[in-house]
C-alpha positions, 0 to 999 in steps of 0.5 A: 249426444243425440242417437248412437256416439261415434267411436273414435280410433284414436282413443281405441274405442269400441262400444259394449253391446246392450246385452253384454252389458248385463253379462259384464254387470253381472260379472263385477256384482257392484254391491250397495256400499261399493265405490267405482272407478271406471277409466273410460265409461264412454256413452255410459253403457256400464255406468249407468247400471254400476251406479244404480247398483252401487254407491258411487261411481267416478268415470275418467273419461279422455274424449270431451265430447263423450265426458260432457255427455255422460256428466249432463245425463248421468245420474246423481252419484256420478261423477265425470272427470275428463281427461286421460288416465295416464296423466292425471296427476296422483293428486287431482285423481284421489281428490275427484275419487274422495271428495271429502279426503276419506279414502273409501275402499275402491272397485275399478271397472272398464272396457280399456283401449286396446292401445293403452291397457297395459300401461292403464294397468301398471297404472293402477298397481303404482296407486294401490303399491305407490300412492296407497289407494284402498283398491279391491279389484279390477274388473275390465276388459282386455284384449285376449292377447293381453289377458293370456299374459297376465294369466301366462304360466312360469316357461311359456311363450306369454310369460313376462314382465306384465305376468311379473309385476300385475301378479305380484299384486293382484290375483288374476281371474279369467272371467268372461271371453267375449267375441267381436260382435259384443262391440260396436264397431267390432274390433279385429281381436277377440276379448276377455274379461279379467279381474284382478284381486289386488293383495300385498307383494307376494313376495315382499321386496324392499325397492319396487322401483329395482324390482321392476327396472330389473324384471324389464331389463331382463325380459328385454333378452328373455331368448339369452340366458339370465347370466348375459341377459343381466347384463341389460341392467346395470347394477348387476352388470358392474357386479359379480354376475357369477358369484349373484346367481350362486347365492341367489340358488340359480343356475346361469344357463337358465333363460329369464323366462323360466325364472318365477318371480320369487327367483327374480326377487331375491335377484333383486334384494342381492342386487340391493 
């Protein structure tokens, strides 16, 4: 592809400038034995330095033209899959990531499109917890508002579904803040690089789907009391809500945003 690639608005593309590429690579700190999954490599700004410092990089790129250009010009230890990371079947993604059938520890990197960042994070959680991928960490660029939600303390306005579901499976660290000028074209928002370091479920739950559904349901009524918010979740609404809350040690007048994920996990177990 001659010259600079054109960013496509429908894909939420904002390409990282060279000076900031170096800073992000230092933050990722790739090692010679690392295997990377890069989500949205675009023209390969991060891909090439990652490949130079690691064992292998698999890039998943939704833009057909950028995927073809990267595949044609990338070093031998880079492979490219054209497609939407959110739509690729897990088995196809696994076959591309582990072509010899042997799963290796995987690190994730990516300049995530703002319009799909949260779904991509949830997809990574699914790969880790349901598909048993050996994910080590994910260093990704997000809209700062999304990073703030990931890191939000209990009781704050930003605390919610994203904080709880991601925080149950990963430690979250703010790594680097980026101004709009770090990208081309400059976005209208500021960005943040965060690192998710995956760990076993904390707290452990016996039914991931039930826990997730419960969290999503009660936070649709985050301004209600937890007693009223539970009415949005049919398995709880059809049970003795007062009795459930009493057994969980939760005051009925508390609001969902005041509950730690351990409180919600206990509720999920009682409902189960």
